[in-house]
N, C-alpha and C positions, 0 to 999 in steps of 0.2 A: 187652338193653341198647338204649336208644333214643338216636338221634343228632340233634344240632341241625342245622338247615338250614345249607347252606354259606354262608360269608361272602363278599361280593363281593371279588374279588382286587384288590390294590393300594390298598385303602382306607387313607387316612392316619390314623395314630393320634396321635403327638405328636413334636415335635422332629425332623421329617423322616423318622421311622420309619414303616414300614407294618405292618399287622397280620399275624400269622402266619395259616396256613390255618384255624386255629380258636383263638379266645380261651380263656383259662382259665375265664372266667365270662361267661355270656350271659343276658340277660333278654329275654324275648319277651312283650310286651303284659301286663306285670304289673299287676294291679288288686288293691286292698285296700279292702273296704267294712266299715264299722261301722254296721250298720243301714242307714239311708237315706243316710248320709254316706260319700262316696268319698274316702279319704285319699290313695290312690295310684291314678292314673288312666291306665292303659295305657302303662306305662313300657317302653321298649326301651333296651338298653345292652349294649355288648361291652367287656370289660376284658381287656387283654393281660397275659400272665404277666410278673411283675416290675414292673408299673406301679404308680405311686403316684397314685391317683385320689382327689380330694377332692370330696365332694358338699356344696354350700353352699346356703343358702336361709334366708328369714326363718322365724320361729317359726310352726309350723302348716303348713309347706310340704309335709310328708310325708317328709322325709329320714330321721328316726329310725324311722318305721314301715317304710320301705323296707329299712333295714339290718337290722331285726329279722326281716323275712321272709327275708333272705339268710342269716342264721345259724340260722333255724329256730325263732325265738321267737314268730313270728306266722304263722298260716296264710295262704296265698295264696288270694284269692277267685277270681281268673282268671289265666291265663297260665302260662308255664313258666320255670323256672330251670335252666340247663344248666351243669354243672361238668365240664370236659374232655369234653364231648359226651354226658354222661349226665344225665338229668333228676333233680333232687334236691328239688323243691319239697315233696314228701311225705316226704322223709327226715327222721327226728327229728334235733334239734339235736346230740345226743351222738354221732350216727353220721356227721356231716358233718366233713370235714377242714378245718374253719375254726375260728377263735377270735375272741372279742370282748374288747376292752379297754374297760371302762366308765368313765364319769365318776367313779363312786364307788370305782373300782379293785377293790372286793370282795375285799381281802386278808383272811386269817384272823388276827385280832388275838392269838390265843392261841399262834400258831406263830412260830418263828424265821424269819428271811429265807430260810435254806436250805430249811426245811420248806415254806414257801410256794412256792418255785420248784420243788421236787421233787414237789409234789402231783400234777400230771398224770402224772408218770412212775410214781408209786406206784400210781395207778389202773390203769396199764398193766401192772403187775406186774414192773417193772424191779427189779434187785437194789439194795440200799442203796449198794454201792460205785459202781455205774453211775449211780445218781441223784446222788450227791454229785459225781462227776466232771463230770456235765453241768451241775449247778448252779454249780460253780466256773467252768466255761467261760462260762456265761451272765453271771455276775457280772463277769467280765473284759470280755465283749462290751459290757455296759452300763456299763462303767467304774466299777464299785463295788469297794471293797477286798475282798480275800479274807476278812478277819476278820469281815466283815458276815455271813458264813454262819451264825454262831452268835448274832447279835444279834436281839433280839425286834423284830418289825416295828413295834411301837408306839414304839420308840426312834428311828425314822428320820424324817427330815424329809419334807415334802411332795414335793419333787423326788426324793428317794431312793425313796419309796414308789411314785412313778410308774415309776421304772426297774425296781423289783422286780416290779410288775404286768406290765411289758413282758417281763421275763425269764421270768416264769411262763407268759405267753402263748406265748412262743417255745419253751418246754419241750414244749408240745403238738406242736411241729413242724407247724404248720398249713400248708395250701397257700395260704390267704388269711387275712390278719390284718385284722380290722375294728376300727375305733375309733369310739366314740360320744362325741364331745366330751370327750376325756380330760383336756384341759388347762384347761377353762373355770373350774375352781374355784381355780386357782393365781393368785398375784399376777403382775403384768405382767412384771416382770423375769425371774422364773423361767420364765414361759410362753415368753418370747422365746428363752431359753436352750434349753429343751426342744424348741421347734420345730426348731431347727438340729440338735439331737441326733437327733431322729426322722428327719430327712432323711438325716443321716449314717448312722444305723442301717439305713435302707432301702438305702443304697448298699452297705453292708457285707454285708447278708444277702441282697439281691436277692429278698426275698419280695414277694408281691403285697400292697400295702397299699390298703385302701379306708377313707377317713377322712370322718367326718361333723363338720361344724362350722358355726356361724353367723358365725365370724370370717373375714372376707375376708383379713386379714393372714396368718393361719395358712395358708389355701389358697394364697396367692401365694408364700409362702416355700417350702413343702414339695412342691407337687404337680407331677407331669408333666402332668396334665390337670385341669381343673376342670369339674364338672357343676353348673350352676345350676338349682335346683328352685324351682318356684312353683306353688301350688294343685295339688299332686299330679302335676305333669308336669315333665320337663326342658325348659327353654326355650333353653338353649345349652350345648354341650359342646365345649370346645376348650382349647388351651394358654392359660395366663394372659395372655400378651401379646396374643394375638388377641382374647380376650374384652374386655380393657381398651381396646384400640385400635379394635375393630370390633364393638361389641355389636349384636345383632340387634333389640333393642327398647329403648324408654325404660326399662322396668323393669330390664333388665340394665345399661344405661348408668349408672343411678342406684345400683344395687346395688353396682357395682364402684368406688364412690368418688365424690369431688367431681367435678361435671361441669357445664358450661354447655350448655343445650339451648334451641334456638329453633324454634318451629313455623314451617314454611315451606310455600308452595304453588307450583305450577307457574308459572314466571316466566322472562322473558328480559331483564328490565330491569337497570339497573346498581345497583339496591339490592333488598333483600329486604323487601317491603312489610310494615310493622307491626313489624318486628323491631328497627329502629334500626341494622342492619348496613349499612355502605356497602361496595360491592364495587369493588376497584381492580385487577382482573386482566382486562385487555383490555376492561374496561367491560361485559362481558356474562356473566351467570350461566351461560348454556348453554355457553359456551366453555371452562369449566374443570370440567365434570363434575357440577354440582349441578342440572342442568336436570331439571325434573319435567314430566310430561305436564300438559296443561290440567286444572285442578281437582284434580290429584293432590296429596295432602298428605304431608309428610315432616317429619323433625326434623334440624336441623343441630346437630352436636355438636362441642365442642372442650373438651379437658381444661384445667384451670386452669394447669398448668405450661407450657402452650404459649402462653398469653396474656401479652403484655408491655405495659408502659407505653411510649408513644411520645413522643419529644421533638419540639419544633417543627420542622416540615419533614420529619420522618421518616415513612415510609409502610410499608404492608404490604398483603397481599392483601385483608384484611378490616379495617375500622375501626369502632369503636363509641365514641361520646362519652358521658361521664357524670360523676358526682360521687363522689369517694372518701368512703365512709361509715364504714369500720371497718378496723382492722388487728389481726391476731392473731399472736402469736409461737408457732410450732410447732417448737421445737427448732432444727434446722438450716434450717427454712423459715419464711417469713413469708407469711401468707394475708391477702388484701385483699378487701373487699366494695365493689363499685362499683354505683351506681344510675344507670340510663340515663334519658333524657328521657321514655320511655314507661312508666317505673316498674318495669321489669324489673331483676333483680339479677344481676350477674356476679361470679364468683369468680376471683381471680388468685393464683397462688402463685409466689414467687421464692425462690431461695436467700438465706440471710441476708446473704451478701456482696453480693448484688444488690438490697439493700433500696431501696425507693422513697424518693427524697430530697425529700419534700414533707410536707404536713400533711393531716389529716382535713378535708374540706370543699373540697379542691382540685378544680377542673375538670380532668379528665384525658381523654386519648385512649388507648384500648386497641387493640391490633392482634394479628393472628396470620396465619399463612401457610396456603395451600391444603393443603400436605402434612399439616398437623395437624388437618384437618377431616374428619369422617366424616358421611355422610348415612344416616340410618335410615329405611328405607321399611317401613311396617307396613300 
């Protein structure tokens, strides 16, 4: 048996927890090439037992290729995969203690719900009585009625089939459960319901979940940590709040939702040249932490929910003047688009009860505070 290198002690994982002496799954410099194309490019990752980790990224970022290597459906070009300290990258998929829930679910249409759930146990040679008992336990766990045991799977709704696929996966009793965009084909309302149910299921089972999605909302709702992937690499791995508030790059900032970004350079003046932003904190940029070295470039970021309309005489740490160009109703929120004098566009979001009392075409002043600002240095 081979053992993975030791993990640095005290390394933070999520929600204030630290990693144990060895994670359940560790990736060391994983590479996957298809001819001259590198789909996954030197990925390192450590996943703690019982964690819900979600890998998100745009189409073609390499996330599905990565998860297929983790379950043994794709060969690794370079690097090592360690499961509980043992290398498994050359272990066949059917010999790994892992299971995948696919977008297509891959249920057997000619079988009943019970037969679908029992299938892994039948392969393992368990007795009919033991299989049925476990299937009924899993139906209860997934909150499906007991009489569904004899129902044909084709008579079940999309949400019920999703639960059946989860029950069958859990029947394998895997050490790690992988999900490849399992909710993407469902309608919005059902998808939102199942996101919460998946998170609740994770809490009840304490299994290790590794989830792939292109949906930021899914990742934010369910995950302990989020790993953002782009061009075959992880660009940031952290808890959702940290990634949202303190992205390490413009790509991450924009990927994590609506955002206002301003290119800035090293300055000590009372305005940020070319941005239209006026500074009203002690009159000096360097005095409140956005000072950059001479000729150093950076990006000033503020999320739309932190920007507010200012009334006459009201001030804030930052001010921008512009014209209100559009208003969009987003359920409980209202989104506004404001055009500044230099032609840049800003997004503002208010709760519906805080709706701007004015009209399209109004000259407006926007403001936000230093605590809501993040500087990206790349």
